[in-house]
N, C-alpha and C positions, 0 to 999 in steps of 0.2 A: 467858219472854223478852219483852221489850217490843218493840212494832213502831213504826216511824216513822209519824208523822202529818204530812201535808203540808197547810199552812194558808195562807190569804190574810189578811194583817193590813192592816186599813184604818184610816185616820185622816184628818184634814184633808189633802187633796191628796196622800195617801200610799197606796200599794199595795205591800206587801212580800210577796214570795213566801218562805215560811218552812217550817221543819220543827221537830218536837219529838219527843222520846222520853223516857220515864220509866224511871228505874232501878227494878228490881223491889222489891217489899216485902221479900223475903228477899235481902238484899244478898250478893253473892258475896264471898269473902275478899279478892279484889283491890280491890273497891270500898271495903270497910271499911279496908283498909290504906292507901288513898288519902285517908282521912279522912271518908268519908261515913258518917253515923250513921243516916240515914233516907233514904227514897226522894227523889230529886230529879228535876226536869224540866229536861232540856237543851233549849235553844231557840235558834234562830239563823236567819240568812238562808240561802236555798238556794245562794247563791254561795259559801258556806263561811265567810263573815265573820260577826263578831259572835255567835259561838256561846258560850254560857255556861249554867251552872246557877244563877247568881246574878242575879236580876232587876235589881239595882242596878249591874251591871258592863257593861251594854250600851254600845257606842260607835258613833257619837257619842252623847254624853249627850243624852237627850231623853225625851219621854214615851211615844212610840209603842211601842217594844220593851219598855220597862220595864213599862208598864201592861198590855200584852198578856201579858207573861210572868207578872206577878202574878196576873192573872185565870186564865191557863192553869194555873198551879200549883194553884189551888183547884178548877178545873173540868175537869182533864185527862180524867178517865174518861168524861165526858159529851160530849166533843168527838170528831168523826169526821174522818178525812182528807178534805180538800176544804172544810171549814167556813171561814166568814169570821169573823174576830174583829175587831169594830168598836170601836175605842178610844173614839170619840166617844159611841157608844151605851152602852158600859160605864160611862163617866163621867157619863152622864145629860145630855149636851149635845145629843142628838137623840132624837126619839121613836121612830124606826124604825131598825133595823140596816140597814147598807148591803148591797147584793147584790154578788155576785162581779163583779169587773172582768174576770177572766180567762174566766169561763164555766164550763160543766160540766167536772168532772174525770173 
């Protein structure tokens, strides 16, 4: 069973409190019946909005959630709950990743 990871997503003038979970490698029959053929990372804001498994379906359309989701999809297993995902750093726009705006989890 996958556990939920609580994350802080940072970008220019942005701090999003988010969560993510990954469907297991061995998908249950219900997930297969819903059309999932491989593990997927569900990602969204903690207020319950903008939750999706597709990085290109975040609303409002913008780069922060999409880029964080793309990165998270490829790096999910190395991320811990409480980590900061810094979109500017991921895109090479800054030399150092941001620290948490919220503080210790």
